[in-house]
C-alpha positions in Angstrom: 108.4 -74.6 83.5 106.4 -75.0 86.5 108.5 -72.2 88.4 108.0 -70.1 85.6 104.2 -70.8 85.6 104.6 -69.6 89.4 106.0 -66.6 88.9 103.7 -65.6 86.3 100.5 -66.2 88.8 102.4 -64.5 91.2 102.9 -61.5 89.3 99.2 -61.3 88.4 98.5 -61.7 92.0 100.4 -58.9 93.0 98.8 -56.9 90.1 95.4 -57.4 91.5 96.1 -56.2 95.3 98.3 -53.0 93.8 94.7 -52.4 91.6 92.6 -52.9 94.5 94.7 -50.8 96.6 94.5 -48.0 94.1 90.9 -48.3 93.9 90.7 -47.6 97.8 93.4 -44.8 97.6 90.8 -43.2 94.3 87.6 -44.1 97.1 89.9 -42.4 100.2 90.6 -39.4 97.6 87.5 -39.0 96.8 85.9 -38.8 100.2 88.5 -36.5 101.5 87.7 -34.1 98.5 83.8 -34.3 99.3 84.7 -33.1 103.0 86.5 -29.9 101.8 89.0 -28.0 104.1 87.2 -28.7 107.4 88.6 -31.7 108.1 92.5 -30.1 108.0 90.9 -27.0 110.1 89.8 -29.2 112.3 93.1 -30.4 113.2 95.1 -26.9 113.8 94.5 -24.5 116.2 91.9 -21.4 116.2 93.4 -18.4 114.6 92.1 -14.8 114.7 88.6 -14.5 112.4 87.3 -18.2 112.5 84.0 -18.9 113.0 83.8 -20.5 116.3 80.7 -22.6 117.9 80.5 -22.5 121.5 79.2 -24.6 124.4 79.4 -22.6 127.5 78.9 -22.7 131.3 78.3 -19.1 133.1 79.0 -19.4 137.2 78.9 -17.0 140.3 81.6 -16.2 142.7 79.9 -19.4 144.5 80.8 -21.8 141.6 77.6 -22.4 141.2 76.3 -22.9 137.2 73.4 -19.7 135.9 73.2 -20.1 132.4 74.6 -23.3 130.3 74.6 -25.4 127.2 74.9 -28.7 128.4 71.8 -30.7 128.9 73.0 -32.9 131.2 74.3 -30.4 133.6 70.5 -28.6 133.0 68.6 -31.5 133.9 70.8 -32.5 136.9 70.5 -28.8 138.2 66.3 -28.3 137.7 66.6 -31.5 139.3 68.4 -30.3 142.4 66.0 -27.1 142.7 68.0 -24.6 141.0 67.3 -21.5 138.6 69.5 -22.5 136.1 69.0 -21.7 132.1 69.6 -23.7 129.3 71.7 -22.1 126.3 71.8 -22.0 122.7 75.3 -22.9 121.6 76.9 -19.4 121.3 78.7 -18.2 117.8 81.5 -16.1 117.7 84.6 -14.9 115.6 87.8 -15.1 116.9 89.3 -12.3 118.6 86.9 -9.8 117.1 86.0 -8.0 120.2 82.4 -6.7 120.0 81.9 -2.6 121.0 78.0 -3.2 122.2 77.5 -3.0 125.5 75.2 -6.5 125.6 75.6 -9.4 122.9 72.1 -11.4 123.1 72.4 -14.9 123.6 69.4 -17.1 123.1 68.4 -19.0 126.7 64.9 -21.3 127.6 62.9 -19.1 129.7 60.4 -21.5 132.1 58.1 -18.8 132.8 54.5 -18.2 131.3 54.3 -21.2 129.6 58.2 -21.3 128.8 59.9 -19.4 125.7 63.4 -18.5 124.2 64.5 -14.8 125.4 67.2 -13.3 125.2 70.1 -13.5 128.0 72.5 -10.3 128.2 76.1 -11.3 127.9 78.2 -8.3 128.8 80.7 -7.2 126.4 83.5 -7.5 128.8 82.6 -11.3 128.8 81.9 -11.7 125.4 85.2 -10.6 124.5 87.3 -12.9 127.3 85.5 -15.8 125.0 86.6 -14.1 121.7 90.0 -13.8 122.5 90.5 -16.8 124.7 89.3 -19.3 121.7 92.6 -18.5 119.8 95.2 -21.0 119.9 92.1 -23.8 121.1 91.2 -26.6 118.9 87.5 -28.4 118.3 86.6 -30.1 121.7 89.2 -28.6 123.5 88.1 -26.8 127.1 89.1 -23.7 129.0 87.9 -21.9 131.9 87.6 -18.3 130.6 88.2 -15.3 133.5 85.8 -12.4 133.2 87.3 -8.7 134.3 86.6 -7.7 138.0 82.3 -7.0 138.2 82.9 -5.2 141.0 81.4 -1.9 139.1 78.4 -4.5 137.5 76.8 -3.4 141.1 73.4 -1.8 142.0 71.0 -0.5 144.4 67.3 -1.1 144.6 65.1 0.0 147.4 61.8 -1.3 148.4 59.8 0.8 146.5 61.7 0.1 143.2 61.1 -4.0 144.2 57.6 -3.5 144.7 56.9 -2.2 141.6 58.7 -5.5 140.4 56.8 -8.1 142.7 59.5 -8.5 144.4 59.4 -8.0 148.3 62.3 -7.0 150.0 61.7 -8.5 153.3 61.6 -11.8 152.1 65.2 -11.6 150.2 68.2 -13.0 152.0 71.9 -12.0 151.2 72.8 -14.7 148.7 69.4 -15.1 147.4 69.6 -15.3 143.0 66.6 -13.1 141.0 66.1 -12.9 137.4 66.2 -9.3 136.6 66.2 -7.0 133.3 68.7 -4.9 132.0 69.3 -2.3 129.5 72.0 -2.0 127.0 73.6 -0.3 128.9 75.9 -2.7 131.4 75.3 -0.2 134.8 71.7 0.3 133.9 69.4 -1.9 134.8 65.5 -2.5 134.4 62.7 -3.5 137.7 61.9 -6.6 135.9 61.9 -9.0 132.9 60.2 -7.5 130.0 59.9 -7.8 126.3 62.0 -4.9 125.8 64.5 -5.6 128.1 67.4 -8.4 128.6 67.4 -10.9 131.3 70.4 -11.5 133.9 70.4 -13.7 136.8 71.6 -11.2 139.7 72.5 -12.1 143.2 71.8 -10.4 146.3 75.1 -9.6 148.1 73.9 -6.7 150.5 70.8 -6.1 152.4 70.0 -2.6 154.3 67.1 -1.0 155.6 67.6 1.5 152.2 67.0 -1.8 150.3 69.1 -4.1 148.7 72.6 -4.5 146.7 73.0 -6.8 143.6 75.7 -8.1 141.7 75.1 -8.5 137.8 78.8 -9.8 137.1 80.3 -13.4 136.7 83.5 -14.3 137.4 84.2 -16.9 135.1 82.9 -19.5 132.6 83.7 -23.0 131.2 83.8 -23.2 127.6 84.4 -26.1 124.9 85.1 -25.7 121.4 82.1 -27.7 119.4 83.3 -26.8 116.0 85.6 -24.1 114.2 85.7 -23.1 110.5 88.1 -21.0 108.3 87.2 -18.1 105.5 
């Protein structure tokens, strides 16, 4: 008789355990349902058509960061006297290239009291990013090489520079300048204005006729912040 009561008690205990497990599973199912399918998407690689949010840093040929979404890197470079720009995250569609010459990216410009202005990301750079993210997963990092920027150079006479309040005699090879650019990648404005995008350029050559500057960047480091699928 004692064994029978003990067996019944054991069965009751198992029923309680199973009830608790069922309740936990119900809660888990409810939580997962409220999350939708985004958590599943995060486990899969990025496919063409996915909306991707990127953190990124653009570099010059010397490996110095010029534009970044990293607050830590931005503060570090500013403390070292760098003219780095702080950018907002970039949202793009994977493998969807742009036919526009310039894709605007919001950056913080500390001049004139500080404001958010448009930085010029050239379509060759933007398209390299949209195709380069395919196959990555959330939080993945990658170095994206940009096409050769040999065509993205321009020469400025001392008169051109003087009209932008830039003294050519004070410039040296390797110096960086912030200049305005138009929607044509090979055209440039003489200075930052409300009607142009900005671009950090590097002085690559200095002659009696003026200076030659390079508007191109060789690569970017990216991190997939998040992505979603329709």
